[in-house]
GUKEDREN-747810 format. One line per 2 residues: their letters; for each residue x, y, z of C-alpha. Coordinates in pm, whole numbers, plus 50000, padded with zeros to 5 digits. Layout:
N
A> X,Y,Z; ...;
***
This chain:
476
MK> 29843,51359,68651; 29483,51173,68693;
TL> 29199,51308,68860; 28947,51094,69022;
GF> 28632,51354,69192; 28711,51289,69538;
MT> 29058,51215,69533; 29242,51491,69723;
CC> 29577,51375,69630; 29494,51466,69282;
AV> 29383,51823,69397; 29731,51872,69523;
LL> 29893,52086,69272; 30171,51880,69276;
AG> 30375,51699,68940; 30351,51314,68959;
CS> 30057,51304,69164; 29946,50910,69249;
FT> 29726,50722,69472; 29695,50372,69580;
TA> 29374,50213,69497; 29152,49962,69708;
SG> 29357,49675,69552; 29636,49843,69638;
LT> 29782,49916,69303; 29919,50278,69269;
EC> 29795,50450,68964; 30008,50639,68753;
ES> 30054,50840,68403; 30397,50782,68366;
SA> 30740,50576,68561; 30792,50897,68724;
DC> 30508,50901,68935; 30614,50512,69084;
DS> 30858,50431,69316; 31209,50376,69198;
NQ> 31195,50003,69132; 30865,49992,68997;
VC> 30743,50099,68644; 30423,50274,68494;
SS> 30221,49977,68337; 29993,50024,68020;
GG> 29716,49984,68231; 29816,50277,68422;
FC> 29929,50137,68755; 30262,50089,68888;
LP> 30406,49742,68859; 30744,49602,69011;
QP> 30944,49561,68750; 31145,49212,68678;
EG> 31485,49197,68845; 31739,49286,68652;
CG> 31570,49556,68474; 31601,49936,68514;
ER> 31831,50112,68330; 31729,50266,67981;
VG> 31895,50543,67738; 31736,50766,67495;
PT> 31510,51031,67539; 31159,50966,67752;
TG> 30993,51214,67543; 30875,51326,67214;
NP> 30654,50985,67181; 30993,50779,67148;
IV> 30976,50458,66968; 31069,50207,67305;
LG> 31265,49914,67223; 31395,49649,67478;
AA> 31721,49459,67524; 31774,49163,67728;
LS> 32138,49075,67776; 32381,48870,67968;
LT> 32538,49196,68120; 32684,48996,68406;
NS> 32778,48604,68490; 32881,48431,68826;
DG> 33246,48600,68794; 33038,48917,68789;
RD> 33066,49185,68487; 33095,49048,68185;
ES> 33304,49300,67970; 33228,49157,67608;
EY> 32849,49206,67691; 32881,49573,67778;
QS> 33111,49684,67526; 32885,49536,67268;
LN> 32565,49719,67462; 32788,50019,67426;
AI> 32805,49968,67085; 32403,49941,67053;
KL> 32428,50306,67261; 32634,50438,67007;
AL> 32468,50371,66720; 32103,50488,66893;
DE> 32276,50785,66978; 32377,50886,66627;
IN> 32063,50743,66492; 31870,50993,66775;
QR> 32061,51293,66655; 31930,51245,66311;
EG> 31566,51276,66399; 31538,50889,66482;
VG> 31235,50747,66232; 30979,50960,66123;
GR> 31061,51236,66399; 31068,51020,66709;
PF> 31391,50943,66860; 31449,50537,66997;
NL> 31473,50478,67362; 31605,50145,67500;
LI> 31499,49945,67818; 31782,49750,67907;
CD> 31747,49426,68147; 32036,49219,68242;
TR> 31956,48819,68228; 32307,48714,68444;
SD> 32325,48462,68139; 31983,48256,68262;
PN> 31738,48188,68007; 31427,48138,68231;
RA> 31519,48460,68424; 31550,48624,67999;
KV> 31184,48488,67951; 31065,48673,68249;
QA> 31219,49015,68145; 31107,48967,67776;
DW> 30743,48836,67880; 30728,49209,68084;
LV> 30916,49429,67810; 30651,49284,67572;
KE> 30326,49301,67772; 30382,49559,67988;
RG> 30629,49807,67793; 30505,49673,67455;
VP> 30785,49658,67286; 30775,49570,66913;
AI> 31155,49439,66881; 31416,49312,67147;
FT> 31768,49285,67138; 31918,48962,67286;
SG> 32249,48776,67348; 32348,48421,67364;
SG> 32199,48144,67174; 32039,47956,67465;
QT> 31807,48280,67637; 31758,48396,67210;
IA> 31571,48041,67195; 31420,48062,67550;
IS> 31310,48441,67450; 31171,48357,67124;
SI> 30897,48156,67301; 30766,48492,67390;
TI> 30853,48706,67116; 30727,48538,66836;
PN> 30370,48457,66948; 30328,48824,67084;
NV> 30452,48934,66707; 30785,49101,66828;
LL> 31088,49111,66637; 31388,48926,66792;
MS> 31752,49056,66733; 32056,48877,66831;
HT> 32428,48974,66814; 32591,48716,66921;
AT> 32327,48425,66881; 32547,48172,66671;
SP> 32359,47828,66736; 32248,47678,66415;
DI> 31955,47623,66600; 31825,47972,66596;
AN> 31771,47927,66189; 31538,47620,66303;
LS> 31326,47817,66457; 30927,47836,66375;
DK> 30917,48202,66342; 30660,48323,66102;
TA> 30314,48419,66219; 29990,48537,66031;
AS> 30102,48877,66049; 30438,48854,65927;
GD> 30377,48614,65628; 30674,48480,65494;
VG> 30936,48710,65682; 31073,48512,65987;
LV> 31056,48748,66314; 31378,48620,66435;
WR> 31688,48785,66319; 32057,48796,66390;
TA> 32408,48951,66271; 32628,48709,66406;
PS> 32678,48417,66167; 32588,48056,66258;
DL> 32837,47814,66390; 32820,47604,66108;
LQ> 33072,47835,65932; 33293,47865,66228;
GR> 33292,47479,66336; 33400,47446,65987;
IV> 33711,47670,66011; 33824,47550,66359;
AD> 33813,47177,66228; 33978,47237,65895;
LV> 34301,47444,66123; 34324,47214,66403;
RN> 34333,46896,66178; 34585,47084,65926;
AR> 34359,47092,65659; 34452,47463,65529;
PL> 34738,47664,65616; 34788,48009,65720;
QN> 34831,48305,65457; 35166,48291,65547;
GD> 35260,47931,65495; 35245,47836,65833;
RP> 35064,47513,65957; 35066,47570,66343;
FA> 34887,47261,66406; 35046,47035,66135;
TT> 35192,46776,66415; 34825,46779,66581;
ST> 34717,46411,66640; 34480,46405,66898;
VS> 34184,46703,66970; 33975,46708,67272;
LV> 33634,46902,67242; 33575,47093,67568;
YV> 33212,47266,67563; 32955,47467,67773;
DD> 32656,47229,67800; 32401,47446,67593;
AY> 32316,47532,67272; 32595,47721,67168;
GQ> 32859,47453,67291; 32643,47190,67181;
GL> 32615,47323,66827; 33011,47344,66813;
FN> 33089,47010,66929; 32861,46864,66666;
TI> 32992,47077,66375; 33391,47007,66471;
LT> 33343,46683,66568; 33133,46568,66248;
RL> 33432,46762,65997; 33738,46596,66209;
GT> 33566,46264,66131; 33836,46016,66176;
ER> 34140,46232,66081; 34244,46284,66441;
QT> 34176,46088,66784; 33894,46264,66939;
SS> 33774,46334,67300; 33520,46537,67433;
AS> 33402,46656,67787; 33100,46890,67848;
YP> 33017,47121,68165; 32712,47356,68293;
RN> 32780,47735,68240; 32872,47849,68552;
GD> 32879,47502,68713; 33124,47237,68787;
VT> 33415,47200,68572; 33602,46891,68709;
AA> 33507,46663,68460; 33662,46871,68196;
VN> 33954,46940,68378; 33981,46547,68414;
RI> 33970,46514,68045; 34210,46722,67946;
VD> 34482,46643,68240; 34437,46259,68164;
TK> 34422,46264,67803; 34645,46509,67731;
PD> 34538,46615,67373; 34770,46810,67121;
VA> 34531,47082,67154; 34215,47133,67348;
VM> 33937,47337,67200; 33731,47534,67380;
AG> 33403,47599,67313; 33256,47798,67593;
FS> 33233,48147,67765; 33542,48320,67916;
ED> 33484,48307,68274; 33461,47910,68235;
NA> 33727,47867,68047; 33948,48051,68304;
KL> 33817,47851,68586; 33899,47525,68351;
IA> 34280,47643,68245; 34336,47763,68586;
QV> 34248,47409,68750; 34446,47212,68443;
GT> 34755,47426,68522; 34718,47371,68874;
RG> 34751,46993,68840; 35091,47038,68632;
RT> 34969,47064,68242; 35154,47407,68181;
TQ> 35200,47355,67846; 34888,47253,67704;
TY> 34748,47410,67352; 34424,47556,67341;
FF> 34208,47661,67086; 33936,47928,67151;
TD> 33619,47998,67006; 33432,48324,67018;
AS> 33280,48380,67322; 33627,48379,67462;
KE> 33756,48664,67332; 33725,48938,67580;
AG> 33951,49062,67825; 33755,48901,68108;
LF> 33984,48586,67992; 34269,48743,68123;
TA> 34124,48912,68397; 33995,48588,68542;
LG> 34329,48406,68519; 34508,48660,68672;
AQ> 34875,48537,68739; 34809,48273,68542;
RS> 34732,48428,68241; 35051,48304,68060;
LV> 34875,47980,68051; 34691,48125,67737;
EG> 34986,48292,67549; 35034,48200,67192;
AY> 34708,48007,67183; 34462,48048,66860;
GT> 34094,48140,66831; 33845,48213,66574;
AP> 33502,48475,66593; 33357,48639,66343;
AQ> 33567,48902,66198; 33540,49249,66412;
VR> 33880,49393,66285; 33891,49474,65934;
PG> 34162,49676,65789; 34126,49855,65525;
DT> 33715,49874,65560; 33623,50210,65588;
VY> 33250,50103,65756; 33461,49925,66034;
LT> 33738,50183,66035; 33448,50487,66129;
FR> 33274,50221,66372; 33632,50137,66516;
ER> 33729,50528,66603; 33382,50632,66704;
FR> 33366,50366,66983; 33715,50433,67092;
AT> 33647,50806,67130; 33332,50777,67287;
YD> 33426,50477,67554; 33828,50501,67520;
ND> 33813,50131,67402; 33924,49889,67112;
PG> 33613,49731,67019; 33845,49484,66821;
QF> 33951,49310,67161; 33573,49222,67197;
SF> 33345,48943,67022; 33070,49103,66817;
TA> 33079,49487,66897; 33054,49563,66539;
HA> 32739,49335,66485; 32593,49493,66821;
YD> 32655,49852,66646; 32500,49706,66285;
SM> 32178,49547,66480; 32055,49854,66605;
YL> 32077,50047,66232; 31904,49715,66078;
VA> 31638,49764,66329; 31608,50138,66275;
LG> 31585,50110,65893; 31300,49800,65983;
AA> 31143,50038,66188; 31176,50326,65917;
FA> 31009,50098,65665; 30732,50021,65911;
AG> 30646,50401,65949; 30597,50427,65586;
PD> 30665,50731,65337; 30386,50930,65513;
VN> 30569,51095,65811; 30243,51295,65888;
SP> 30018,50993,65874; 30275,50717,65984;
QP> 30206,50348,65975; 30199,50141,66330;
IT> 30564,50024,66387; 30504,49687,66494;
GD> 30738,49346,66472; 30603,49214,66179;
RI> 30631,49572,65976; 31002,49573,66112;
AQ> 31084,49243,65985; 30922,49300,65667;
GL> 31150,49596,65647; 31445,49418,65738;
SK> 31367,49181,65400; 31432,49484,65212;
VT> 31826,49542,65290; 31916,49262,65052;
PG> 31892,49248,64711; 31808,48951,64518;
AN> 31997,48814,64258; 31969,49076,63931;
VQ> 31827,49339,64139; 31954,49675,64137;
AN> 31982,49880,64453; 32132,50145,64635;
RF> 32428,50082,64857; 32405,50265,65201;
AL> 32709,50214,65477; 32533,50155,65817;
GF> 32634,50443,66079; 32571,50768,66077;
SQ> 32672,50936,65736; 32447,50729,65544;
FT> 32176,50631,65798; 31966,50950,65662;
DA> 31996,50849,65275; 31919,50471,65372;
RN> 31616,50546,65578; 31484,50801,65303;
EI> 31464,50573,65073; 31358,50233,65259;
RT> 31094,50406,65399; 30939,50440,65069;
GK> 30952,50079,65012; 31236,50030,64820;
VI> 31499,49762,64825; 31861,49865,64940;
NV> 32178,49713,65015; 32380,49728,65338;
QG> 32734,49751,65428; 32793,49708,65801;
AS> 33089,49760,66024; 33070,49381,66069;
GA> 33085,49310,65706; 32816,49256,65412;
LD> 32506,49204,65547; 32355,48966,65298;
FD> 32041,48809,65475; 31878,48444,65339;
AT> 31555,48337,65392; 31602,48238,65774;
GE> 31703,48627,65855; 32085,48562,65894;
AS> 32405,48656,65675; 32750,48486,65605;
SE> 33042,48619,65768; 33433,48616,65756;
YE> 33613,48500,66070; 33926,48636,66160;
LF> 34178,48404,66319; 34320,48578,66618;
RI> 34656,48479,66852; 34676,48572,67223;
EG> 35028,48772,67245; 35101,48972,67547;
GA> 34785,48965,67701; 34563,49055,67360;
FK> 34445,48963,67063; 34584,49018,66766;
TI> 34410,48899,66431; 34603,48736,66197;
EL> 34412,48719,65925; 34046,48682,65772;
IS> 33924,48381,65671; 33646,48322,65428;
PP> 33416,48002,65571; 33384,47714,65318;
ST> 33024,47662,65200; 33068,47291,65269;
***
């Protein structure tokens, strides 16, 4: 409670007492002193929080380590189910970590903002998280808004971690600062679409059979690339088109996210491709496919990329969901039969949220991202719990550089999850290099802060995504 001389408000023995200054600002010691749509700034005044922000998880007492999240939780059709399930995965990891005393005895608290898939809105939220809330790290989703947010986080020495940003452009960001040295501040557990694009192209041009010998695209001669006109869709379009070369007759069409898809619909209806590769998000793809079906092309073969692997595709199509039955698609591998790290995550997720994480893209990657940031924070805090070092974005990034041993470097291996977190935390905080195995697979990061990944080839069967096989992407 603030006590300022003659201010009689503060003489009243009521918790959360606050008052309005001559400038119209209300002073505060915590956000409990402010209205429900306000937050207590670092300067001690109640300020409006950006639209879309307000949810927070984790303890607010015990000197928490406060992190930020700017995620595309809703889109033009409403709730984005895949994004919600990824957030649930982050929450699950955060809760498990907090049950084990967090880092240096401090729990983690997460401030959550819904960007509505709008990069400009995401920048406003990130600016608030960085400058008003002082977070050392922000979780984000989507390539376009990750790139947009990086213009806020990098100059302010804040770590940016994405579990879904797959655009090749991410690797080209200039994300090193004087404080971070030769370690970048932008990291992702999602692999680059340079890898996914190669797999998609090889499949639709019949350059590789499935493990069972089937060649579902053996008769394909014409391909249409239909993509959302942003960093995500452009990256996939370029990679797939380049790899297809002149082996297949190719057409293409782009459209703005959550915008008019008429030109793309016309391209499919007019060119009648053997396969239409749909490099976009589920809400737009559902709109496209429904309109194509309405115009009489009900037997079109589709191939989906990772952003459409979510139940919202079927919900949006409704009675027309049969139009995608039998379609194939690819995504960074979620379902890993026999992988105990993934299986433990899956069962924990099912028990907590009554949902199968394998029916969505990037849930395992989101879970891993929270554990990695926690390990980076443990390194940042250092070995002396009685005299911890500041937990800053650059120090978290330097910690992340310690989870991938170099060639011929011996390091203990730890699964990302509750069973080995304490041991991994205790080792990395002393500055030792460790090796991690995530629910999303081996996370061997390179100098740009990204790791390769297996991909799953899925097939839509009975209104669900069935994993057919796992594919290791070609190196070139």
